[in-house]
TORDREN-467552 format. One record per residue (C-alpha): chain; residue in one letter; x, y, z. Coordinates in steps of 0.1 Angstrom, whole numbers. Each point is the difference from the previous one (the first is absolute). Layout:
N
{A, a, {X, Y, Z}}
...
***
This chain:
275
{A, m, {100, -156, -162}}
{A, p, {-20, 32, -8}}
{A, n, {7, 32, 19}}
{A, l, {-21, 10, 29}}
{A, k, {-26, 27, -7}}
{A, f, {-2, 32, 21}}
{A, v, {-28, 25, -3}}
{A, v, {9, 35, 13}}
{A, l, {-26, 27, 5}}
{A, t, {7, 36, -7}}
{A, d, {-18, 33, 1}}
{A, f, {33, 18, -10}}
{A, s, {4, 14, 35}}
{A, p, {33, 1, 19}}
{A, l, {-13, -29, 22}}
{A, a, {-8, -21, -30}}
{A, k, {35, 7, -13}}
{A, v, {15, -14, 32}}
{A, a, {-20, -32, -5}}
{A, l, {11, -2, -36}}
{A, q, {37, 4, 9}}
{A, y, {-4, -26, 27}}
{A, a, {-18, -24, -25}}
{A, a, {27, 4, -26}}
{A, k, {28, -9, 23}}
{A, m, {-20, -29, 14}}
{A, a, {-8, -12, -35}}
{A, a, {36, -1, -10}}
{A, k, {8, -22, 30}}
{A, m, {-29, -23, -6}}
{A, q, {-1, -2, -38}}
{A, a, {-34, 16, -3}}
{A, d, {-17, 19, -28}}
{A, i, {-19, 32, 9}}
{A, t, {-33, 13, -12}}
{A, i, {-7, 36, 12}}
{A, l, {-37, 7, 4}}
{A, n, {-17, 34, 2}}
{A, t, {-37, 6, 6}}
{A, v, {-20, 26, -20}}
{A, r, {-30, 7, 22}}
{A, v, {-34, 1, -17}}
{A, d, {-22, 9, 29}}
{A, g, {-34, 18, -2}}
{A, v, {0, 10, -37}}
{A, p, {-27, -12, -24}}
{A, k, {14, -23, -27}}
{A, s, {-19, 22, -26}}
{A, n, {20, 31, 10}}
{A, l, {20, 6, -32}}
{A, r, {22, 27, 16}}
{A, w, {9, -24, 28}}
{A, k, {10, -27, -26}}
{A, q, {24, 25, -16}}
{A, i, {15, 9, 34}}
{A, e, {3, -37, 9}}
{A, k, {20, -6, -32}}
{A, e, {23, 29, 8}}
{A, i, {5, -13, 36}}
{A, l, {8, -35, -14}}
{A, a, {24, 15, -25}}
{A, a, {18, 20, 27}}
{A, a, {2, -31, 22}}
{A, e, {15, -20, -28}}
{A, d, {26, 28, -5}}
{A, e, {9, 0, 37}}
{A, g, {0, -38, 0}}
{A, k, {25, -1, -29}}
{A, k, {23, 22, 20}}
{A, l, {-2, -23, 30}}
{A, v, {8, -30, -22}}
{A, d, {30, 17, -15}}
{A, e, {12, 11, 34}}
{A, l, {-3, -35, 16}}
{A, s, {11, -22, -29}}
{A, g, {37, 3, 9}}
{A, k, {-6, -8, 37}}
{A, s, {-21, -31, -2}}
{A, g, {17, -20, -28}}
{A, n, {-34, -16, -8}}
{A, a, {-30, 9, -21}}
{A, i, {-20, 31, 11}}
{A, y, {-34, 9, -14}}
{A, f, {-25, 28, 7}}
{A, k, {-38, 0, -2}}
{A, a, {-25, 27, 8}}
{A, l, {-34, -14, 7}}
{A, r, {-35, 15, 5}}
{A, a, {-17, -8, 33}}
{A, h, {-22, 15, 27}}
{A, t, {26, -8, 27}}
{A, v, {36, -12, 2}}
{A, a, {-11, -32, 18}}
{A, e, {-25, -8, -27}}
{A, m, {26, 4, -27}}
{A, v, {26, -21, 18}}
{A, k, {-25, -28, 7}}
{A, k, {-11, -2, -36}}
{A, y, {36, 0, -13}}
{A, t, {14, -24, 25}}
{A, d, {-29, -25, -3}}
{A, k, {7, -2, -37}}
{A, n, {39, 2, 0}}
{A, k, {8, -18, 32}}
{A, p, {31, 19, 12}}
{A, d, {23, -14, 27}}
{A, l, {0, 33, 19}}
{A, v, {-17, 34, 1}}
{A, i, {22, 29, 12}}
{A, m, {-12, 35, 10}}
{A, g, {8, 30, 21}}
{A, s, {-16, 3, 34}}
{A, q, {-2, 29, 24}}
{A, g, {-18, 7, 33}}
{A, a, {-36, 11, 4}}
{A, s, {-21, 18, 26}}
{A, q, {-15, -19, 28}}
{A, l, {-34, 4, -17}}
{A, k, {13, -16, -31}}
{A, k, {16, -28, 19}}
{A, a, {-32, -9, 18}}
{A, r, {-26, 7, -27}}
{A, l, {11, 7, -35}}
{A, g, {29, -22, -7}}
{A, g, {22, 16, -27}}
{A, t, {15, -10, -33}}
{A, t, {26, -24, 14}}
{A, v, {-25, -18, 22}}
{A, s, {-26, -1, -28}}
{A, v, {25, -17, -23}}
{A, i, {11, -25, 27}}
{A, d, {-37, -8, 6}}
{A, s, {-8, -3, -37}}
{A, v, {27, -21, -17}}
{A, k, {11, -36, 3}}
{A, a, {36, 6, -6}}
{A, p, {24, 10, 28}}
{A, v, {3, 38, 4}}
{A, l, {32, 17, 10}}
{A, a, {-6, 35, 15}}
{A, i, {30, 23, -1}}
{A, p, {2, 29, 24}}
{A, k, {14, 33, -12}}
{A, f, {36, -3, 13}}
{A, a, {6, -36, -9}}
{A, e, {29, -11, -21}}
{A, f, {6, -36, -12}}
{A, k, {32, -16, 11}}
{A, s, {-9, -35, 11}}
{A, f, {-21, -19, 24}}
{A, k, {25, -12, 26}}
{A, h, {-26, 1, 28}}
{A, v, {-37, -5, -6}}
{A, v, {-27, 1, 27}}
{A, y, {-30, -23, -6}}
{A, a, {-29, 11, 22}}
{A, t, {-23, -29, 4}}
{A, d, {-32, -10, 18}}
{A, l, {12, -36, -1}}
{A, r, {-33, -12, -16}}
{A, n, {16, -13, -32}}
{A, i, {38, 3, 6}}
{A, a, {11, -32, -17}}
{A, k, {-15, 9, -33}}
{A, e, {10, 36, 3}}
{A, l, {36, -10, 6}}
{A, e, {-2, -21, -32}}
{A, l, {-7, 32, -19}}
{A, l, {25, 22, 18}}
{A, i, {31, -21, 2}}
{A, p, {6, -5, -38}}
{A, f, {-2, 38, -3}}
{A, l, {25, 5, 28}}
{A, k, {25, -26, -11}}
{A, g, {11, 21, -30}}
{A, f, {10, 28, 24}}
{A, g, {15, -23, 27}}
{A, s, {-24, 18, 24}}
{A, h, {-3, -6, 37}}
{A, l, {-37, -4, 8}}
{A, h, {-12, 13, 34}}
{A, v, {-34, -15, 7}}
{A, v, {-20, 20, 25}}
{A, h, {-34, -6, 16}}
{A, v, {-15, 27, 23}}
{A, v, {-26, -9, 27}}
{A, t, {-16, 19, 29}}
{A, a, {5, -29, 23}}
{A, i, {11, -37, 0}}
{A, d, {-25, -27, 5}}
{A, k, {-3, -37, -9}}
{A, k, {-10, 8, -36}}
{A, v, {29, 23, -5}}
{A, e, {24, -27, 14}}
{A, l, {-14, -25, -24}}
{A, l, {4, 24, -29}}
{A, r, {35, 7, 10}}
{A, t, {9, -37, 1}}
{A, l, {-16, -6, -35}}
{A, a, {19, 31, -13}}
{A, e, {33, -12, 13}}
{A, e, {-6, -34, -16}}
{A, a, {-9, 16, -33}}
{A, i, {31, 21, 0}}
{A, q, {22, -30, 8}}
{A, q, {-15, -19, -29}}
{A, t, {10, 26, -25}}
{A, n, {37, -8, 5}}
{A, y, {7, 36, -8}}
{A, p, {32, 9, 20}}
{A, h, {-6, 37, 4}}
{A, i, {-32, 3, 20}}
{A, d, {-11, 8, 36}}
{A, f, {-33, 3, 18}}
{A, k, {-11, 25, 27}}
{A, l, {-32, 2, 20}}
{A, v, {-7, 36, 11}}
{A, i, {-25, 10, 27}}
{A, d, {-14, 35, -8}}
{A, d, {-34, 17, -1}}
{A, n, {9, 19, -32}}
{A, v, {8, -24, -28}}
{A, p, {13, 25, -27}}
{A, d, {22, 18, 25}}
{A, a, {14, -33, 13}}
{A, i, {8, -11, -35}}
{A, d, {16, 34, -8}}
{A, k, {23, -3, 31}}
{A, h, {10, -35, -11}}
{A, i, {8, 13, -35}}
{A, k, {23, 26, 15}}
{A, h, {16, -25, 24}}
{A, v, {11, -24, -28}}
{A, n, {7, 29, -24}}
{A, a, {-24, -16, -27}}
{A, e, {-2, 12, -36}}
{A, l, {-33, -16, -7}}
{A, l, {-32, -8, 19}}
{A, t, {-23, -27, -14}}
{A, t, {-34, -12, 11}}
{A, f, {-31, -17, -13}}
{A, t, {-33, 18, -2}}
{A, h, {-36, -13, -4}}
{A, e, {-35, 11, -10}}
{A, l, {-14, 25, 25}}
{A, n, {-32, -8, 18}}
{A, l, {-25, 29, 6}}
{A, y, {12, 7, 35}}
{A, e, {36, 4, -12}}
{A, k, {-11, 22, -29}}
{A, l, {-18, 23, 23}}
{A, f, {27, 3, 26}}
{A, g, {32, -5, -19}}
{A, l, {12, -29, 21}}
{A, s, {22, -17, -26}}
{A, v, {36, 0, 11}}
{A, t, {13, -3, -36}}
{A, r, {-19, 32, -10}}
{A, r, {14, 19, 30}}
{A, l, {35, -12, -7}}
{A, a, {-3, 12, -36}}
{A, y, {-3, 36, 13}}
{A, q, {24, 1, 29}}
{A, g, {30, -18, -15}}
{A, n, {34, 15, -7}}
{A, i, {12, -31, -20}}
{A, p, {-18, -17, -29}}
{A, l, {-30, -22, 9}}
{A, l, {-5, -32, -21}}
{A, a, {-37, -10, 4}}
{A, f, {-12, -34, -12}}
{A, k, {-37, -8, -4}}
{A, r, {-9, -30, 21}}
{A, k, {-22, -24, -20}}
{A, a, {-33, -9, 15}}
***
């Protein structure tokens, strides 16, 4: 059986190094090969500008040199194949989308840090842009994270497609022997919520996974309620499924997944929900 394929994004910053160290330890545990990707930005310069072409070559050469150092540094920690690529693109999300559409990795890993309230509501950010753009799951690593294991995982769900989502999650968790804490946050309980809870409990029972529980939480602030549950169960990973934003969500930043990507103190594993 071929090794899993991880893509790890780097801009050679301290935050990116945290994500790389995390990815290397995780890859060793999961038997995964790593491709490190760096984006060389090509914004706003005419293609005919000869001086810029020379600068671009120098930037690419410098990135390749830094990439070789990263590969040499990580090779002894992962135990699997590690590669480096520096690719031209206008944005990180554009580069990652093109690469992942062609190469079909199992997981994209990147560093993630907080943003201003304005960015949260209006502008997004690199992590959120990548989550929105790629089909592969994205693992966002905060700056103080260190991989040990995933003994406790919180799965924040809207209960819309829980059976199929559990089918994706549980094989991943089995390798770690994780306890999965399924949580759904609502502002109030009504007949629809009661029906969804019954269906969720049935779906959970049908998985036959022994280490799983379900909690329905009543709270007006969904991200804060999830954060409290993470601390309560001492989770090492938060996972959720995201979707294409409608115009209203884009304007007002109402996606829970995107807010969780900013406020989390543990890694966020975001899956793209298929239409």
